[in-house]
N, C-alpha and C positions, 0 to 999 in steps of 0.2 A: 504494500500499500504506500503510495507516494503522496505526501501532503502537498497542497497548492504552494507553488513557489512564492507567490506574493504573501502568503500567510507566514512562511519561514522568514522572508526578508523583513517583513514588518515586525516580527517578534525579536529579530536580532537587533533592531534599532530601538525597541521599547525599553524604558526604564521602570516604568510602572505598568502593571497589568492587572485587569480585573478578570477573574474566572467566575462566570455566572451559571450556577448549576440548578437543574430542576429534577423532577422525579425520574426521568429517564436515566440520569446518572446512577441513582440508587437501584433502579430496577435491574440493572446489569449485574448487580450483586445478589439479586434474588429478593429484593424488598418490594412487595407488592405496592402499587400506586394508588392514590386516592381516586384517580379517575377510572380505575378498573372496578366499577361499581355494579356491574351486571350480576344478578343473582345466579345466572347460568354459568358463570365463570368460577370454578372451584377454588381459585387462589385469591378471589376478591375479598378485600378487607370488609366489604359491606354485604357479604352473602347472606347473613342472617338478620341483619339490622338496617334500619334507616339511619343514614349518616346523622340526622339530627338528633337521634337518640343517644349518641355517643360523642359527638364533636361540637357540642354547642353548650352555652350557658344554661339553657333550658334543660338539656339532658343531664348535665351536672346536678342541677337542683332537684330533679326528679329521681335520679338513682346514682348517687355518688360511687356507690360500691361497684355497680356495673361498669361505669365509665372508667373508674380507677383500675379495675381488673383488666379491662380491654387494653388500656394504654400500657399497663405493665406487661401484658401479653406481647404487645408490639415491641417494647423495649427489649424483651427477652428474645424476640425474633431477630432484632437488629444485632444483639450480642452474639447470636449464632452465626452471623454472616461476617464476611471479611471484605475489606476494601478490594476493589479490582485493580487491573493494571492501569486504568485511567486515572483512578484516585492517586496512585503512587506517582504517575507521571506528572500530575499537577503539583504534588508535593516537592518534586525534584526540579520544577521548571526554573525557579529563580536561581538556584546554584548552577544549573546547566547553562543558562544564559550569562551568568557572571563569569563562568569559566571561558566563555567565547571571547568576551570583550574586556574582561578585567574590571568592569564597573558594577557597582551594587545594583541589584534589580529587586523590586518589591512586588510581590504577587498577593493581591487581595482575593480571597475566595468568598463570594457572596452566594449563599445558597438558600433556596426555598425548602430544602429537605430538613426534616426534624431528627435524622439519625446523626451519628458521630463518626461516619466513615471517613470524612475528610480529615478530621483530627487524628483518627487512628492511622491514617496513611502517612501523617507527619506534616500536614499543612500547618503553618504557624499563625496565620492571619485568617480566621474564618468568622464570617458574620451570618448568623441565622436570622433571615427575615421573619420566619413563622415559628420561631421558638425551637426548642429542643426537647426530646423525650428524656434527656439526661440533666435537665435543669428545672425540677419541679419547684413550686413556689406556694406560699400560703395564699389561699383564696381570700383571706381577710386582711391581712397586713402587707402582702406581696413580698415578704422576705423569702429568700431561698430556703428550701427545705430539704429533706433527706429521704432516701429510700429506707425501707426495711432491710435488715441484713439478709444475705443470701440472694440467690438468683431468683428471677420471677418465675412464678408457676404459670405456664402457658395454658394450663386447662382450667384454671379457675374462671368462673363466670361472675362471681361476686367477691370483692375484696375490700375490707375497711381501709380507707385512706389513712396515712399517718397524720398526726396532729402537729401543728406548729409549736416548737419549743419556746417561742416568744409570747404568743397570744393565745395559743390553744385552738386556733382555727384549723380547718382541714387543709392539708396540702393537696393541691390540685396538679394535673399534668402542666408542664411548662411549655405548652404549645399554644398557638393562636387558633381559637375555635371560630366556626362559622358565626358571623354576626359581631365578632370582636375586631377592634381597630388593631392594625400592626403596631408593635411597639415603636416608639419614636426614636430611641437611641440607636438601635440597629439600622433603621431606615436612614437616619442622618449619616451614619458611618458609611453605608453603602452609596449614598449620594456623593459624599465627599470623595470616596475611592473612584467613582465614575468621572468626577470633575478632574481628578488629578491624573488619570491614566492616559497612556498613549495608544493602548489597544485593549480590546474586550473580547473574551471568548464566551460564547453562548452555547451551553451544553446540556442536552437532555431536557429542554423545557418547551412547552407547548406554546408559550407566548400569549396565553389567554388569561392568566391569573393576574389580577390587579390588586394593589398598584405595583407589584413586582415587575410586571412587564414594561413599566415606564422606564426602568433603568436602561436596557439597551436602546430604547427609543431616545432617551435623553443623550445617550452617549453618541448616537447618530447626529442629533441635531447640534451637538457640540463639536462635530467634525472628527470624532474618533474613529479609528478602524474597528469595525464590529464584524466578527467572524462567527458564524454558527457552525457547530459540529453536531450533526443530528442525522439519523438515517434518512428521515424525510423533512422536507421543509415545514417550518413552524409558521405561525401567524405573523412573524416578525420580517417576513421576506423583503418587504420594501425598505427596511431600515438597515439592511446588511451590506457590508462591503464584499462579503463572499459567503456562500453556503457549501460547506464540504459534507457530502453525504457519507458519513461514517458513524459508527458507534464510538462512544468514548473509550471503551476497553480496547478497541483495535486502533483507532485513530491517534489517540493522545500518545501512546508509546512510540508510534511511528513518527510523530511530530517531534518527540523528544530525541529520538535517534538521529533524525534529520538535523536538528540543531547541534547535537554532539559532533556530528560529522564535520560541522564547520569549525570546531575547536581542534580537530585532528591535524 
């Protein structure tokens, strides 16, 4: 697999890069996507439940035990998966480029995913727009919480959430639910990263989830180089500098090797 020449040349000149990832990135590690909602698909997260029953403030208020058990099950599934070669390539991108031209390179990973695969792959600067399965917080005072000891039980349908050590409130999943606003701090950080970048890689996203989809659009409007790496074009086609039809797991390692070849 040969990466597009203009993608290679642009990255070789870039000192700040934003890697923007969506559900397709995690799907290649075997994590089911939120958009796989059809009940006739056995790997669907929503095969037995309406999404609003599990991923909304109303769902939490009506059945905290079910919601907590479901999210703990999701966290357990993530812990059973491994970062794929694409995650690892992203984590190595800054060092690889620095070895080519001898100047420091900063890579910001901005992800819509709530897993921790980027961190486990070794990426140092990761912003989670939609929260994280691994950062629970108190539903009352918003302080960070903690999980119960031991690995999550994937078979439990009801599980009592932990209590906050500060105020006694329930600890809730640290993700953004349907109907909730995106946290402002990660959004500002993502906007700042886009403003400062020289190039943006858009990987595994449909381009239809808002306001996250604004980021590559804003990058385009600012005159940044925006490259999409996706097996099929997303809804962002008109805002792209190029579209490379490849999976992350195959394309990103090939891109990394092409960059390394320039250092040889």
